[in-house]
C-alpha positions as CSV (number, residue, x, y, z in Angstrom):
1,M,108.4,85.2,90.5
2,K,111.0,82.8,89.2
3,Y,110.9,83.9,85.6
4,V,109.4,87.3,85.7
5,G,112.3,89.8,85.9
6,Q,114.8,87.5,84.3
7,S,116.7,88.2,81.1
8,I,115.5,85.1,79.2
9,P,116.5,84.9,75.5
10,R,113.5,85.6,73.3
11,N,111.8,82.6,71.9
12,D,111.8,83.9,68.3
13,G,115.4,84.8,68.3
14,F,116.8,81.6,66.8
15,D,114.3,81.7,63.9
16,K,115.1,85.3,63.1
17,V,118.9,85.2,63.3
18,T,119.2,82.0,61.3
19,G,116.7,83.1,58.6
20,R,114.3,80.3,59.4
21,G,111.6,82.7,60.5
22,L,108.8,83.0,57.9
23,F,107.3,86.3,56.9
24,T,104.5,87.1,54.4
25,F,107.0,87.6,51.6
26,D,108.2,84.0,52.1
27,V,104.7,82.4,51.6
28,T,104.4,80.3,48.4
29,L,101.2,78.3,47.7
30,P,100.2,76.0,44.8
31,R,98.7,77.8,41.8
32,M,99.6,81.2,43.4
33,V,99.5,84.3,41.2
34,Y,100.7,87.8,41.8
35,G,98.8,91.1,42.3
36,K,99.7,94.6,41.2
37,V,97.7,97.8,41.6
38,L,96.8,100.7,39.3
39,R,97.0,103.9,41.4
40,S,95.8,107.4,40.7
41,P,98.5,109.9,39.4
42,Y,96.2,112.8,40.6
43,A,95.5,114.1,44.1
44,H,91.8,114.4,43.2
45,A,90.2,113.3,40.0
46,K,87.2,111.6,38.4
47,V,87.5,108.5,36.3
48,L,85.4,109.3,33.2
49,S,86.1,105.9,31.6
50,I,88.2,102.8,32.2
51,D,89.1,100.1,29.6
52,T,90.6,96.9,30.9
53,S,90.2,94.8,27.8
54,A,93.9,94.9,26.7
55,A,95.0,93.9,30.2
56,E,92.5,91.1,30.3
57,A,93.7,89.8,26.9
58,L,97.3,89.6,28.0
59,P,98.5,86.0,28.3
60,G,99.0,85.0,32.0
61,V,96.5,87.5,33.4
62,R,94.0,85.7,35.7
63,A,91.9,88.6,37.0
64,V,91.3,92.3,36.7
65,C,89.4,94.2,39.3
66,T,88.0,97.7,39.3
67,F,85.2,99.6,41.0
68,K,82.9,98.2,38.3
69,N,83.2,94.5,39.3
70,T,83.9,94.7,43.0
71,S,81.8,95.8,46.0
72,N,81.4,99.5,46.5
73,K,80.4,99.0,50.1
74,V,82.0,101.6,52.4
75,W,84.2,100.6,55.3
76,N,87.1,101.7,57.4
77,G,90.4,99.9,56.9
78,A,91.6,100.4,60.5
79,A,90.5,98.7,63.7
80,P,88.0,101.5,64.8
81,M,85.5,99.9,62.4
82,F,85.0,97.2,65.0
83,I,86.3,98.6,68.2
84,T,84.3,101.8,68.4
85,P,82.0,101.4,71.4
86,L,78.3,102.3,71.3
87,P,76.7,104.8,71.0
88,H,79.6,106.2,69.0
89,K,80.0,105.2,65.3
90,P,83.1,104.8,63.3
91,V,83.6,106.9,60.1
92,L,83.2,104.6,57.1
93,D,84.5,106.2,53.9
94,Q,86.6,103.7,52.0
95,T,85.9,101.3,49.2
96,I,88.1,98.7,47.6
97,F,88.5,100.7,44.4
98,T,87.3,104.2,43.6
99,D,86.2,106.1,40.5
100,E,87.0,109.4,42.3
101,P,90.6,109.0,43.7
102,K,91.3,111.5,46.5
103,Y,95.1,111.3,46.8
104,I,98.1,110.4,44.6
105,G,98.3,106.6,45.0
106,D,94.6,105.9,45.6
107,E,93.5,102.5,44.2
108,V,91.6,102.5,40.9
109,A,92.2,98.9,39.7
110,A,94.3,95.8,40.3
111,V,95.5,92.8,38.3
112,A,96.4,89.2,39.2
113,A,98.8,87.4,36.8
114,D,101.1,84.4,36.7
115,T,104.1,86.5,37.4
116,E,104.8,90.0,38.8
117,A,106.2,91.1,35.5
118,I,103.0,90.1,33.6
119,A,100.9,91.8,36.3
120,E,103.0,95.0,36.0
121,Q,102.6,95.0,32.2
122,A,98.9,94.4,32.5
123,V,98.5,97.4,34.8
124,K,100.1,99.6,32.2
125,L,97.6,98.4,29.6
126,I,94.6,99.6,31.5
127,K,93.4,102.8,29.8
128,V,91.8,105.5,32.0
129,E,90.3,108.8,31.0
130,W,90.7,111.3,33.9
131,Q,89.2,114.6,34.8
132,E,91.4,116.3,37.3
133,L,89.6,118.1,40.2
134,P,90.6,120.8,42.7
135,A,92.6,119.5,45.7
136,V,93.7,120.8,49.1
137,Y,96.7,119.6,51.1
138,D,97.1,121.7,54.3
139,P,94.7,121.3,57.2
140,L,94.5,125.0,58.0
141,E,93.6,125.6,54.3
142,A,91.2,122.7,54.2
143,V,89.0,124.0,57.0
144,K,88.4,127.2,55.2
145,P,84.8,127.3,53.7
146,E,86.1,128.1,50.2
147,S,88.5,125.2,50.0
148,P,87.7,122.1,47.9
149,E,85.6,119.4,49.6
150,V,87.5,116.1,50.1
151,Q,84.8,113.8,51.4
152,P,81.5,115.7,51.0
153,K,79.5,112.5,51.7
154,F,81.3,111.5,54.9
155,A,82.7,114.7,56.5
156,N,80.9,116.3,59.5
157,P,78.1,118.4,57.8
158,D,78.5,121.1,60.4
159,F,82.2,121.8,59.6
160,H,84.2,122.0,56.5
161,N,86.5,119.0,55.8
162,I,86.3,117.7,59.3
163,C,86.5,113.9,59.7
164,G,84.0,112.9,62.4
165,G,85.1,115.6,64.9
166,P,85.7,118.0,66.4
167,I,86.9,116.2,69.5
168,V,86.4,118.2,72.7
169,L,87.7,117.0,76.0
170,E,87.0,119.0,79.2
171,F,87.6,118.5,82.9
172,G,87.0,120.7,85.9
173,G,86.1,124.3,85.4
174,D,86.3,126.7,82.4
175,P,89.9,127.5,81.4
176,T,88.8,130.7,79.7
177,S,87.6,132.3,83.0
178,A,90.4,130.5,85.0
179,F,93.1,132.3,83.0
180,D,91.9,135.5,84.5
181,Q,92.8,134.2,88.0
182,C,96.4,133.3,87.0
183,D,99.5,135.2,87.9
184,A,101.3,134.0,84.7
185,V,100.0,132.8,81.3
186,V,102.1,131.5,78.5
187,E,101.3,130.3,74.9
188,Y,103.2,128.1,72.5
189,D,102.4,126.8,69.1
190,V,104.2,124.2,67.0
191,T,104.1,122.8,63.5
192,L,104.7,119.0,63.2
193,P,105.5,117.0,60.1
194,R,104.1,113.8,58.7
195,V,106.5,110.9,59.5
196,K,106.5,107.3,58.4
197,Q,106.7,104.1,60.5
198,A,109.4,102.8,58.2
199,Q,109.0,99.3,59.4
200,M,111.3,96.7,57.9
201,E,108.7,94.5,56.2
202,P,106.5,96.2,53.6
203,H,102.8,95.5,53.6
204,G,101.7,92.3,52.1
205,A,99.1,89.6,51.9
206,V,98.4,86.2,50.4
207,A,94.7,85.6,50.0
208,T,93.0,82.4,49.0
209,Y,89.3,82.3,48.2
210,S,87.8,78.8,47.8
211,P,84.8,77.8,45.8
212,D,83.0,76.9,49.1
213,G,83.1,80.6,50.0
214,R,86.0,80.4,52.5
215,L,88.6,83.1,52.5
216,E,92.0,82.6,54.1
217,V,94.5,85.5,54.3
218,I,98.1,85.3,55.4
219,C,99.3,88.9,56.0
220,T,101.3,91.5,57.9
221,T,98.5,92.8,60.2
222,Q,99.1,93.4,63.8
223,S,95.4,93.0,64.7
224,L,94.1,89.7,63.3
225,Y,90.5,89.7,64.5
226,P,89.7,93.3,63.5
227,T,91.2,92.5,60.1
228,K,89.0,89.4,59.8
229,M,85.9,91.4,60.6
230,I,86.8,94.2,58.2
231,L,87.3,91.7,55.3
232,A,84.1,89.9,56.1
233,E,82.1,93.1,56.2
234,A,83.6,94.8,53.1
235,L,83.5,91.6,51.0
236,D,80.0,90.4,52.2
237,I,81.4,87.1,53.5
238,P,80.2,85.6,56.8
239,V,82.8,86.3,59.4
240,S,82.9,82.6,60.3
241,K,84.3,81.9,56.8
242,V,87.3,84.2,57.1
243,T,90.6,83.2,58.5
244,V,93.4,85.7,59.1
245,K,96.9,84.6,60.2
246,N,100.5,85.9,60.3
247,A,103.2,84.0,58.6
248,P,104.0,83.6,61.6
249,Y,106.2,86.7,62.1
250,V,105.6,90.3,61.2
251,G,108.6,92.5,60.5
252,G,107.7,95.5,62.6
253,G,104.4,97.4,62.9
254,F,104.6,100.7,64.9
255,G,100.8,101.1,64.4
256,V,100.6,101.1,60.6
257,R,99.1,97.6,60.5
258,I,96.3,98.0,63.1
259,G,93.6,96.7,60.9
260,L,94.5,96.3,57.2
261,S,98.1,96.5,56.0
262,G,97.5,99.5,53.8
263,K,94.9,97.7,51.7
264,A,97.0,94.6,50.9
265,E,94.6,92.1,52.4
266,I,91.4,93.4,50.7
267,L,93.1,93.9,47.4
268,A,94.5,90.4,47.3
269,A,91.2,89.0,48.5
270,A,89.2,90.8,45.8
271,L,91.5,89.4,43.1
272,S,91.4,85.9,44.5
273,M,87.6,86.0,44.5
274,Q,87.7,86.7,40.8
275,C,90.2,84.0,39.8
276,F,89.8,81.4,42.6
277,R,93.6,81.2,43.0
278,P,95.9,82.3,45.9
279,V,96.9,85.9,45.2
280,K,100.1,87.3,46.6
281,L,100.3,91.1,46.8
282,I,103.4,92.7,48.3
283,Y,103.7,96.4,48.4
284,T,106.8,97.9,46.9
285,R,108.7,100.2,49.3
286,E,107.4,103.2,47.4
287,E,103.8,102.0,47.8
288,D,104.4,101.4,51.5
289,F,105.7,104.9,51.9
290,T,103.2,106.8,49.8
291,C,100.0,104.7,50.0
292,S,99.7,103.6,53.6
293,D,99.1,105.5,56.8
294,S,101.7,107.8,58.3
295,R,101.8,109.7,61.6
296,H,99.5,112.8,61.6
297,G,101.3,116.1,61.0
298,G,99.6,119.4,61.6
299,Y,99.4,122.4,63.9
300,L,99.0,122.7,67.7
301,K,98.8,125.5,70.2
302,C,98.7,125.5,73.9
303,K,97.8,128.2,76.5
304,L,98.9,127.4,80.1
305,G,98.2,129.4,83.2
306,A,99.7,129.2,86.7
307,K,99.9,130.9,90.1
308,A,103.0,132.7,91.2
309,D,104.2,129.7,93.2
310,G,104.0,127.5,90.1
311,T,100.7,125.7,90.7
312,F,99.1,125.0,87.4
313,V,95.6,126.5,87.1
314,A,94.4,126.1,83.5
315,I,95.3,124.7,80.2
316,D,93.6,125.0,76.8
317,T,95.1,123.2,73.8
318,Q,94.0,123.0,70.2
319,A,95.2,120.7,67.4
320,W,94.5,120.7,63.6
321,L,95.9,117.4,62.4
322,N,96.1,116.2,58.8
323,T,94.2,112.9,58.6
324,G,94.5,112.8,54.8
325,A,92.0,111.4,52.3
326,Y,90.3,108.8,54.5
327,A,89.4,108.5,58.1
328,T,91.1,105.3,59.3
329,F,92.2,106.3,62.8
330,G,91.8,110.1,62.3
331,T,89.1,110.8,64.9
332,D,90.4,108.3,67.5
333,L,94.0,109.6,67.3
334,V,93.0,113.2,67.6
335,G,91.2,112.3,70.8
336,V,94.2,110.5,72.3
337,C,96.3,113.5,71.4
338,G,94.3,115.4,73.9
339,A,93.7,112.7,76.5
340,C,97.2,111.4,76.9
341,G,99.3,114.1,75.2
342,T,97.8,117.1,77.1
343,A,95.7,115.8,80.0
344,G,97.3,113.0,81.9
345,A,100.7,113.9,83.2
346,Y,99.8,116.9,85.4
347,A,97.1,117.9,87.8
348,I,95.5,120.9,86.2
349,P,92.0,121.7,87.6
350,N,90.7,123.6,84.5
351,F,91.4,121.6,81.3
352,R,90.1,121.8,77.7
353,Y,91.3,120.3,74.5
354,T,89.8,120.7,71.0
355,G,91.1,118.5,68.2
356,W,90.2,118.9,64.6
357,P,90.8,115.8,62.4
358,V,91.0,117.4,58.9
359,Y,90.5,115.7,55.5
360,T,93.0,116.7,52.8
361,N,94.0,115.2,49.4
362,Q,97.0,113.5,50.7
363,M,97.6,109.9,51.7
364,T,95.9,108.8,54.9
365,A,97.4,109.4,58.3
366,G,96.6,106.8,61.0
367,A,98.2,105.0,63.8
368,M,101.9,105.4,64.6
369,R,103.7,104.5,67.8
370,G,102.5,106.8,70.5
371,F,99.1,107.4,68.7
372,G,98.8,111.1,69.2
373,T,100.7,111.4,72.5
374,P,103.9,112.6,70.8
375,Q,102.0,115.5,69.2
376,G,100.3,116.5,72.4
377,N,103.6,116.2,74.3
378,A,105.3,118.4,71.7
379,V,103.1,121.4,72.4
380,V,102.6,121.1,76.2
381,E,106.1,120.4,77.4
382,P,107.6,123.5,75.7
383,A,104.8,125.6,77.2
384,I,105.9,124.3,80.6
385,E,109.4,125.4,79.9
386,L,108.1,128.9,79.0
387,M,106.2,128.9,82.3
388,A,109.3,128.0,84.3
389,E,111.2,130.7,82.6
390,K,108.5,133.3,83.3
391,L,108.2,132.3,87.0
392,G,112.0,131.9,87.5
393,M,111.6,128.3,88.5
394,D,113.6,125.2,87.6
395,P,111.7,123.3,84.9
396,I,112.1,120.0,86.7
397,E,110.8,121.4,90.0
398,L,107.9,123.0,88.2
399,R,106.9,119.6,86.7
400,K,107.4,117.8,90.0
401,K,105.2,120.3,91.8
402,N,102.3,119.6,89.4
403,S,102.7,116.0,88.5
404,T,99.8,113.6,88.7
405,R,99.7,111.7,92.0
406,E,97.8,108.6,93.0
407,N,94.9,110.7,94.4
408,T,94.7,113.1,91.5
409,K,91.3,113.5,89.9
410,N,91.6,114.1,86.1
411,W,89.9,113.4,82.9
412,F,90.6,109.6,82.9
413,P,87.7,107.4,84.1
414,F,90.1,105.1,86.0
415,P,92.8,105.7,88.8
416,P,96.1,107.1,87.4
417,G,98.1,104.2,88.9
418,S,101.5,104.1,90.5
419,C,102.5,107.6,89.3
420,G,106.3,107.4,89.0
421,T,106.8,110.8,87.2
422,N,108.8,112.5,89.9
423,E,111.2,109.5,90.3
424,C,111.6,109.4,86.6
425,L,112.3,113.1,86.5
426,D,114.9,112.8,89.2
427,K,116.7,109.9,87.6
428,A,116.7,111.3,84.1
429,A,118.0,114.6,85.5
430,A,120.8,112.9,87.4
431,A,121.8,110.8,84.3
432,I,122.0,113.9,82.1
433,G,123.8,116.1,84.7
434,W,120.9,118.5,84.7
435,Y,121.9,120.8,87.5
436,D,125.5,121.3,86.2
437,K,124.5,121.8,82.6
438,H,121.1,123.5,82.4
439,G,120.7,127.2,81.8
440,K,124.3,127.9,80.5
441,A,123.3,129.5,77.1
442,G,124.4,132.9,78.2
443,E,127.8,131.7,79.3
444,Q,128.7,129.9,76.0
445,T,130.7,131.4,73.2
446,G,132.0,130.0,69.9
447,R,130.5,127.9,67.2
448,I,129.4,124.8,69.1
449,R,126.8,125.3,72.0
450,R,125.5,122.6,74.3
451,G,122.3,122.4,76.2
452,V,120.0,120.0,78.0
453,G,116.3,119.7,78.0
454,I,113.7,117.5,79.6
455,S,110.2,116.3,78.9
456,A,107.7,114.2,80.9
457,G,104.4,112.5,80.1
458,T,102.1,109.6,80.2
459,H,100.2,107.3,77.9
460,V,97.8,104.3,78.5
461,S,98.3,100.6,79.0
462,N,95.5,99.6,76.6
463,A,92.5,101.2,74.8
464,A,89.7,100.3,77.3
465,P,87.3,101.8,78.1
466,F,87.6,104.2,75.2
467,C,87.6,101.4,72.7
468,V,86.4,97.8,72.7
469,D,89.5,96.1,74.1
470,Y,89.4,92.6,75.5
471,N,91.3,89.3,75.4
472,T,90.5,85.6,75.4
473,V,93.2,83.1,76.4
474,I,93.1,79.3,76.5
475,L,95.5,77.4,78.6
476,R,96.0,73.6,78.5
477,I,98.5,71.1,79.8
478,E,99.8,68.6,77.3
479,R,100.3,64.9,78.2
480,D,104.0,65.5,79.0
481,G,103.3,68.4,81.4
482,T,103.9,71.2,78.8
483,L,101.9,74.4,79.2
484,F,100.3,75.4,76.0
485,V,99.0,79.0,75.7
486,N,96.6,79.9,72.9
487,S,96.3,83.6,72.1
488,S,95.8,85.4,68.8
489,I,98.2,88.2,69.5
490,P,100.9,88.6,66.8
491,E,104.6,88.7,67.3
492,I,105.6,92.0,65.5
493,G,109.1,92.2,66.9
494,P,109.2,93.4,70.6
495,G,109.4,89.9,72.1
496,S,105.9,90.0,73.5
497,T,105.4,86.2,73.2
498,T,108.6,85.6,75.2
499,A,107.5,87.9,78.0
500,C,103.9,86.5,78.0
501,L,105.4,83.0,78.5
502,Q,107.5,84.2,81.4
503,V,104.4,85.5,83.1
504,A,102.4,82.4,82.3
505,A,105.2,80.1,83.7
506,D,105.1,82.0,87.0
507,L,101.3,82.2,87.2
508,I,100.8,78.5,86.6
509,G,103.9,77.2,88.2
510,V,105.6,75.4,85.3
511,P,109.2,75.6,84.0
512,Y,109.6,78.3,81.3
513,K,111.3,75.7,79.0
514,D,108.1,73.7,79.2
515,A,105.8,76.5,78.1
516,V,104.9,77.2,74.4
517,M,102.6,79.6,72.7
518,K,100.4,79.5,69.6
519,F,99.8,83.0,68.3
520,G,98.9,85.0,65.2
521,D,96.1,82.9,63.9
522,T,92.3,83.4,64.2
523,D,91.6,79.7,63.6
524,A,93.9,78.6,66.4
525,A,92.9,81.1,69.1
526,P,89.9,83.1,70.2
527,F,89.4,86.8,70.0
528,D,92.0,89.4,70.8
529,I,92.2,93.0,69.6
530,G,95.9,92.6,68.7
531,S,99.2,94.4,69.4
532,H,98.5,98.1,69.8
533,A,97.9,100.7,72.5
534,T,100.9,99.5,74.6
535,R,98.6,96.7,75.7
536,T,99.9,93.3,74.7
537,L,101.8,92.1,77.8
538,Y,99.7,94.1,80.2
539,T,96.3,92.8,79.0
540,V,97.3,89.2,78.0
541,S,98.9,88.8,81.5
542,Y,95.7,90.0,83.1
543,V,93.6,87.4,81.3
544,M,96.2,84.7,81.8
545,A,96.0,85.3,85.6
546,D,92.3,84.6,85.6
547,A,92.7,81.5,83.3
548,G,95.7,80.4,85.4
549,K,93.7,80.3,88.6
550,K,91.1,78.1,86.9
551,L,93.8,75.9,85.4
552,R,95.5,75.3,88.7
553,K,92.2,74.5,90.3
554,D,91.4,72.1,87.5
555,I,94.7,70.3,88.2
556,F,94.5,70.3,92.0
557,D,90.8,69.2,92.0
558,W,91.9,66.1,90.0
559,V,95.2,65.4,91.6
560,G,94.0,65.9,95.2
561,P,91.6,62.9,95.3
562,K,94.0,60.7,93.4
563,L,96.6,61.3,96.1
564,G,94.2,61.5,99.0
565,I,95.1,65.1,99.7
566,D,92.7,68.1,100.1
567,P,93.2,70.1,96.9
568,E,93.3,73.3,99.0
569,N,96.6,72.1,100.4
570,L,98.3,71.6,97.1
571,D,100.7,74.0,95.4
572,M,102.9,73.8,92.3
573,T,106.2,75.4,91.3
574,D,108.3,74.6,88.3
575,G,106.0,71.6,87.5
576,I,106.5,70.1,90.9
577,I,103.2,69.5,92.9
578,T,103.7,69.9,96.6
579,C,101.8,69.6,99.9
580,D,103.1,71.5,102.9
581,G,106.3,72.2,101.0
582,K,107.0,68.5,100.2
583,Q,106.9,67.0,96.7
584,V,103.9,64.7,96.1
585,A,103.9,64.4,92.3
586,T,105.1,66.0,89.1
587,L,102.7,67.7,86.7
588,A,104.0,65.6,83.8
589,D,103.1,62.3,85.6
590,M,99.7,63.6,86.6
591,A,99.0,64.9,83.1
592,S,99.9,61.6,81.6
593,Q,97.8,59.6,84.1
594,A,94.9,62.0,83.5
595,H,95.1,61.4,79.8
596,L,94.8,57.7,80.2
597,E,91.6,58.3,82.2
598,G,90.1,60.6,79.6
599,K,91.0,64.0,81.2
600,Q,93.0,67.0,80.0
601,F,93.8,69.9,82.3
602,L,92.6,73.1,80.6
603,A,91.0,76.5,81.3
604,S,90.0,79.6,79.4
605,S,89.1,83.2,80.2
606,C,87.7,86.2,78.4
607,Q,88.2,89.5,80.2
608,V,88.0,93.2,79.6
609,P,91.3,94.3,81.3
610,P,91.7,97.4,83.4
611,N,93.9,100.3,82.4
612,C,96.6,102.4,84.0
613,L,98.9,105.3,83.0
614,P,102.6,104.6,82.4
615,F,104.6,107.7,83.4
616,Y,108.1,108.6,82.1
617,A,110.6,111.4,81.7
618,Q,113.4,111.8,79.2
619,A,116.3,114.2,79.4
620,A,118.4,115.1,76.3
621,E,121.7,116.7,75.7
622,V,122.4,118.3,72.4
623,E,125.1,120.1,70.5
624,V,124.2,122.9,68.1
625,D,126.5,124.3,65.4
626,M,125.7,128.0,65.3
627,E,127.2,128.4,61.8
628,T,125.5,125.5,60.0
629,G,122.4,124.9,62.2
630,M,123.3,121.3,62.6
631,V,121.8,119.7,65.7
632,K,123.5,116.6,67.1
633,V,121.9,114.7,69.9
634,I,124.6,113.6,72.3
635,K,122.6,111.6,74.9
636,V,119.1,110.8,75.9
637,A,118.5,109.6,79.4
638,A,115.1,107.8,79.3
639,A,113.5,107.0,82.7
640,H,110.3,105.0,82.4
641,D,108.1,103.6,85.2
642,V,107.4,100.1,83.9
643,G,105.8,98.8,87.0
644,K,107.8,95.5,86.8
645,A,110.3,94.7,84.1
646,V,109.3,91.2,83.0
647,N,112.3,90.8,80.8
648,P,114.7,93.8,81.3
649,P,116.6,93.5,78.0
650,L,113.4,93.4,76.0
651,C,112.1,96.3,78.1
652,R,115.2,98.4,77.4
653,G,115.0,97.5,73.7
654,Q,111.5,99.0,73.6
655,I,112.7,102.2,75.2
656,E,115.8,102.5,73.1
657,G,113.9,101.8,69.8
658,G,111.3,104.4,70.8
659,V,113.9,107.0,71.7
660,L,115.7,106.6,68.3
661,Q,112.4,107.1,66.5
662,G,111.9,110.2,68.6
663,V,115.4,111.5,67.6
664,G,114.4,111.1,64.0
665,Y,111.1,112.9,64.6
666,A,112.9,115.8,66.2
667,V,115.8,116.4,63.9
668,R,115.6,114.5,60.6
669,E,112.4,112.9,59.5
670,E,109.6,114.5,57.5
671,M,107.4,113.5,54.5
672,T,107.8,116.4,52.0
673,Y,104.9,116.9,49.6
674,V,105.4,118.2,46.1
675,E,102.1,119.4,44.5
676,G,101.4,117.5,41.3
677,K,103.9,114.8,42.2
678,G,103.0,113.6,45.6
679,F,105.4,112.8,48.4
680,Y,109.1,113.2,47.5
681,N,110.0,110.5,50.1
682,K,109.4,107.2,48.3
683,G,111.8,104.9,50.2
684,F,114.7,104.7,52.6
685,H,117.0,106.4,50.2
686,S,114.9,109.6,50.2
687,Y,113.6,109.5,53.8
688,M,116.0,110.7,56.5
689,L,115.9,107.9,59.1
690,P,118.5,108.2,61.8
691,T,121.5,106.0,61.0
692,A,124.0,104.4,63.3
693,D,126.0,107.6,63.2
694,D,123.0,109.6,64.4
695,R,122.3,107.3,67.3
696,P,123.0,109.2,70.6
697,E,124.1,107.5,73.8
698,I,120.8,106.2,75.2
699,E,120.6,105.4,78.9
700,S,117.5,103.4,79.6
701,I,116.5,103.7,83.3
702,L,113.9,101.1,84.4
703,V,111.8,102.6,87.3
704,E,109.8,99.9,89.0
705,N,106.7,101.1,90.9
706,P,104.4,98.1,90.7
707,D,100.9,99.1,89.7
708,P,98.0,97.5,91.5
709,S,96.1,96.9,88.3
710,G,98.8,94.9,86.6
711,V,99.8,91.3,87.1
712,F,103.0,91.4,89.1
713,G,102.7,95.2,88.9
714,I,103.2,95.3,85.1
715,I,102.5,98.6,83.3
716,G,102.5,99.2,79.5
717,I,105.8,100.2,77.8
718,G,105.6,99.6,74.1
719,E,104.8,103.0,72.7
720,C,106.2,105.2,75.5
721,G,109.8,105.5,74.4
722,V,109.0,107.8,71.5
723,N,106.5,110.1,73.2
724,P,108.6,112.7,75.1
725,T,111.8,112.6,72.9
726,L,111.0,115.4,70.5
727,A,110.0,117.8,73.2
728,A,113.1,117.0,75.3
729,I,115.4,117.6,72.3
730,G,113.5,120.8,71.4
731,N,113.9,122.1,74.9
732,A,117.6,121.2,74.9
733,V,118.1,123.2,71.7
734,A,116.4,126.2,73.3
735,D,118.7,125.8,76.3
736,A,121.8,125.7,74.1
737,T,120.9,128.6,71.8
738,G,118.4,130.8,73.7
739,V,116.0,130.4,70.7
740,R,112.8,128.4,70.9
741,F,111.7,126.8,67.7
742,H,108.1,126.3,66.6
743,E,108.5,123.9,63.6
744,F,110.0,120.4,63.5
745,P,112.1,118.6,62.5
746,L,115.0,120.8,63.4
747,T,116.8,120.5,60.1
748,P,120.0,122.6,59.6
749,G,118.3,125.1,57.3
750,R,115.4,125.5,59.7
751,V,117.6,126.0,62.7
752,L,120.0,128.4,60.9
753,A,117.1,130.5,59.7
754,G,115.8,130.7,63.3
755,L,119.1,131.6,64.7
756,K,119.6,134.4,62.1
757,A,116.1,135.7,62.8
758,A,116.9,135.9,66.5
759,G,120.3,137.6,65.8
760,K,122.2,134.6,67.1
761,A,124.0,133.7,63.8
């Protein structure tokens, strides 16, 4: 490994720091017009009539689309539409436009015009007669038989307002009877908020429909091929006539763009199909916040049983998560909440999880970094703290006693992997000063109290075998010896394309400087699911390893006879071809000579990658003002088993970004719904993202236990940084105050009320 493990500057850095990098907003095409959307002002309503004549008559208007002149075929705007494996079926419940909007912001019509101003004016000229209908907003209310039905055509007919579910996961014996054999049983429940991805770039697309029936879409998606398939299916276009590409960069994703970007791609495409011009539709920040997927909020409860020595015996967890008006990822995410959030980190012989994805008349909830694991972690990890307290054990030692090991049999249909939980726990504890600081609540007096907390967990390194998840990579050597990697993965900010090239350079044996990558374009590269499920580097590397073996063989099988050397005796490092350690040729010379003889070195591979569990632990130190309820996070020590850090600064960047998102989730961020008006949070000014002043000290600890399934031992890291942070902070606040909270985020008012109720303030 010459390049893997090195701190190589990211290959998109120059473009981004100089402003040369292009994003969807920057795209301008000849004859391009601009799209704007008419959205419902009601949480649930029926359109009795719609009159678009005044909008159509406005000079400069090129197209007006409604549910009357576009397809009413149902589809799912998220990737599950085309990655749900048989015999399961995805929930299809969306249309391009609707005559019965189901949340404030639902799409009823759209306009394309020569300028944005004309398009906005035209939208205001559309006359709609509405009939307001009953609505329901809370998942616990929505499941009651007497509550209004949100999706009567598509909900599970055996349950009220349940989207596809319930999801039941079981392993081992029956927890209900196993609890009777336990020496200690604890229960914990938690209420979690909706939170937004708050990515830098709002959703957007530029769609061009040609008279020959071809559709090209430049957009902000983080999963190009699923988006291509969704568009083709929903618009009744042959999939071979649809191209989807990035611009080439995407300004952050965090899950909200897995599939369509809101509905930007399909709205722009529908308008372009009417006017045969390129249509650019960029969401406003308000539309991005209130009309695209968020993280699922809801209610969870956990019951945990153990023996007197701390051995876990049984766990039973339930979740009622608010999936909003449409399915998107609702069913899938609720399953991952149980599988990764409650099942993977510990060896518990009797396991059950029941997840209820609940339809409500709010904007849709879908994928957000962690994809259900933060919610599961938020209910299980406090329950473990309560168990430690009940048994008189140190919480870290209790976790270490029960952590998943290499030989643990659990719910997952693949080996758990390298299992670095205990090392992560020890290193996080040491970095936070656990044994000097924990358990001091009773000794503290005064206004400011300090405490430390910890949380551990696991996730996955891709979505297989639970979803269709595979990659195709093409490798070729250019005439000058340059390695060219073709993959349709996007670059959404983490530096994945840099790390992939580091792996490729070592696998093939070429200089990193002579390796380039074409990405983010379905016409330029074969199928790949995209950037999601902590998968990009782990899975692309796996497929590149197979293609790399073929490419090296292709090179050596041609070079060997030319030089009179047995190909089996050839090797290559940094573009130098050797035999028995001695240079015999350069790749550049051989590629040039091969070209003149009608030969190019190339190889491809299409593989379903394996999977493994990335383990981690985070310890947090907090300061609580007992008079105001203000919680300040002082430090988070984040120890993550990454298998092998391909590019350490990029790896730490993923951890630190995730931790800061977790800090916001724990103490600041929440989408607040106002009945009749929708979500109060319409942009960065009204949504409490952590600022630089809120950023705690973050110590990223890279634990490297190479996993046998990963190339060079690589394990997934992308989503993991956010998963345990909320629980670690919540546990730290309980350690500081002696009060355990059951609702997040821990805003000053919420904390102060809890302290007063407990007689602490």
